[in-house]
C-alpha positions as CSV (number, residue, x, y, z in Angstrom):
1,M,103.1,103.6,111.7
2,K,105.0,102.4,108.6
3,V,104.7,104.2,105.3
4,V,105.9,103.3,101.8
5,M,107.6,106.2,100.0
6,Y,107.9,106.2,96.2
7,G,110.5,108.4,94.7
8,T,114.0,108.9,93.3
9,K,117.3,110.1,94.5
10,A,117.3,112.5,91.5
11,C,114.3,114.4,93.0
12,P,115.2,117.1,95.6
13,D,111.8,116.9,97.2
14,C,112.2,113.2,97.7
15,V,115.6,113.7,99.3
16,E,114.2,116.2,101.6
17,A,111.2,114.0,102.4
18,E,113.4,111.1,103.3
19,E,115.5,113.3,105.6
20,I,112.3,114.4,107.4
21,L,111.2,110.8,107.8
22,K,114.5,109.9,109.3
23,E,114.6,113.0,111.6
24,K,111.1,112.2,112.9
25,G,111.8,108.5,113.4
26,I,109.0,107.5,111.1
27,Q,109.4,103.9,109.8
28,Y,109.3,103.8,106.0
29,L,110.1,101.6,103.1
30,Y,111.7,103.6,100.3
31,M,110.6,102.3,96.8
32,E,113.4,104.2,95.1
33,F,112.7,103.5,91.4
34,S,115.8,105.0,89.7
35,D,117.4,101.6,89.6
36,N,114.4,99.3,90.1
37,I,112.0,98.9,87.2
38,G,109.6,96.8,89.5
39,Y,109.2,99.8,91.9
40,L,108.7,102.1,88.9
41,K,105.9,99.8,87.5
42,R,104.2,99.8,90.9
43,F,104.4,103.6,91.2
44,L,103.1,104.1,87.6
45,T,100.2,101.8,88.3
46,L,99.2,103.9,91.3
47,R,99.8,107.1,89.3
48,D,97.7,106.0,86.4
49,T,94.8,104.9,88.5
50,N,94.5,107.3,91.3
51,P,93.0,110.8,91.0
52,I,95.4,112.2,93.6
53,F,97.9,112.5,90.7
54,D,95.6,114.4,88.4
55,E,97.2,117.8,89.1
56,A,100.7,116.3,88.7
57,K,99.8,114.7,85.4
58,E,98.1,117.9,84.1
59,N,101.3,119.8,84.9
60,H,103.6,117.1,83.5
61,W,105.1,116.5,87.0
62,V,106.1,113.0,88.1
63,G,104.1,113.0,91.3
64,V,106.8,112.2,93.8
65,P,107.4,111.9,96.6
66,C,104.4,109.7,97.0
67,F,103.5,108.1,100.3
68,Q,101.3,105.0,100.7
69,F,99.8,104.4,104.2
70,Q,99.1,100.9,105.6
71,D,95.4,101.4,104.8
72,G,96.3,101.8,101.1
73,S,95.6,105.5,101.0
74,L,98.0,107.9,99.3
75,S,99.4,111.3,99.9
76,L,101.8,113.6,98.1
77,D,102.3,115.7,101.3
78,I,105.2,115.0,103.8
79,D,103.4,117.1,106.3
80,E,100.4,114.8,106.2
81,V,102.7,111.8,106.8
82,V,104.3,113.5,109.8
83,K,100.8,114.5,111.2
84,R,99.4,111.0,110.9
85,A,102.6,109.5,112.5
86,E,102.3,111.9,115.4
87,E,98.6,111.0,115.8
88,E,99.3,107.3,115.9
89,A,102.2,107.7,118.4
């Protein structure tokens, strides 16, 4: 399984999530948007159009780390990523 992770190095939760992905040997593409406006635009499009971010927006959170699976589905939960990776292994 390969997952896309949207986030930023400035976010402690993103840093921790990346460490978990590495420790578990889960393949991922990190769309780190601190220095890449294209990645930020892709993330904002997801954030603005997907109800998974409703709670984050209501609480004025960014909504990262965000994980996108190969089937296009999204999760804000690193534990779900690990579980799905283990199920596919």
